[in-house]
C-alpha positions in Angstrom: 0.0 0.0 0.0 1.5 3.3 -1.0 1.5 6.2 1.4 0.2 9.4 -0.1 2.9 12.1 0.8 0.1 14.8 1.0 -1.3 12.9 4.0 2.0 13.4 5.8 1.5 17.2 6.0 -0.3 19.4 8.4 0.1 20.2 12.1 -2.9 18.1 13.3 -1.4 14.9 11.9 2.1 15.8 13.2 0.7 15.8 16.7 -0.6 12.2 16.3 1.8 9.5 17.7 1.3 7.5 14.5 2.9 10.3 12.4 6.4 9.0 13.2 5.4 5.5 12.1 4.0 6.9 8.8 7.2 8.8 8.1 9.4 5.8 8.9 7.2 3.6 6.7 7.4 6.0 3.9 11.2 6.2 4.0 11.3 2.3 4.3 9.1 2.0 1.2 11.3 4.4 -0.7 14.5 2.5 0.4 13.0 -0.8 -0.7 12.0 0.6 -4.1 15.5 2.0 -4.6 17.1 -1.2 -3.3 15.0 -3.4 -5.5 15.5 -1.5 -8.7 19.2 -0.7 -8.1 19.9 -4.3 -7.0 18.1 -5.7 -10.0 19.9 -3.4 -12.5 23.3 -4.0 -10.9 22.9 -7.7 -10.5 21.5 -8.1 -14.0 24.5 -6.3 -15.5 27.0 -8.3 -13.5 25.2 -11.5 -14.3 25.1 -10.7 -18.0 28.8 -10.0 -18.0 29.6 -13.2 -16.2 27.2 -15.2 -18.5 28.8 -13.7 -21.6 32.2 -14.8 -20.4 31.0 -18.3 -19.9 28.8 -18.7 -23.0 27.9 -15.7 -25.2 24.2 -15.5 -26.1 22.4 -18.0 -23.9 24.9 -17.3 -21.0 24.2 -13.6 -21.3 20.5 -14.1 -21.0 20.6 -16.6 -18.2 23.3 -14.8 -16.3 21.3 -11.5 -16.6 18.2 -13.1 -15.2 19.9 -14.9 -12.3 21.9 -11.8 -11.5 18.8 -9.6 -11.6 17.0 -11.9 -9.1 20.0 -12.1 -6.8 20.6 -8.3 -7.0 16.9 -7.7 -6.1 17.2 -9.9 -3.0 20.5 -8.2 -2.0 19.0 -4.8 -2.5 15.9 -5.5 -0.5 18.1 -7.1 2.2 20.2 -4.0 2.5 17.1 -1.8 2.5 15.6 -3.9 5.4 18.8 -3.8 7.4 18.9 0.0 7.1 15.3 0.9 7.7 14.1 -1.8 10.2 15.7 -0.1 13.2 14.0 3.2 12.4 10.7 1.5 11.9 11.1 -0.4 15.2 11.9 2.8 17.0 9.0 4.6 15.5 6.6 1.8 16.6 8.1 1.8 20.1 7.7 5.5 20.4 4.1 5.3 19.3 3.4 2.5 21.7 5.0 4.4 24.6 3.0 7.5 23.8 -0.3 5.6 23.8 0.6 3.8 27.0 1.4 7.2 28.7 -1.9 8.6 27.5 -3.7 5.6 28.9 -1.9 5.8 32.2 -2.7 9.5 32.5 -6.4 8.8 31.8 -6.5 6.0 34.3 -4.9 8.1 37.0 -7.5 10.8 36.4 -10.4 8.4 36.6 -9.0 6.7 39.7 -8.3 10.1 41.3 -11.9 11.1 40.6 -13.2 7.9 42.1 -11.0 8.2 45.2 -12.1 11.9 45.7 -15.7 10.9 45.5 -16.4 12.9 42.3 -17.6 9.7 40.6 
């Protein structure tokens, strides 16, 4: 699912704890796209060169395809390694914020109950 960059604007959304997660997800999506395309292109070129050295024609085709698949996997792996810590931290921050809000609300409710207001 693509994230619409226009949704990531505005002060009301920036105050939402999920905003950090959306930003991290958007940058992760971009990194995976770049890693996938870049890895496929680079791997395909290297595979085609290696395949040409082994067997021109058929080797070029097969080497290019195998190199492209391997490059795609490597590119996605690098993108995951780079973006996963940021995503994890964003989710942790969001969770902590929601927990703090919940604890504050519970404290207010219990305070009202203990004071006899409720």
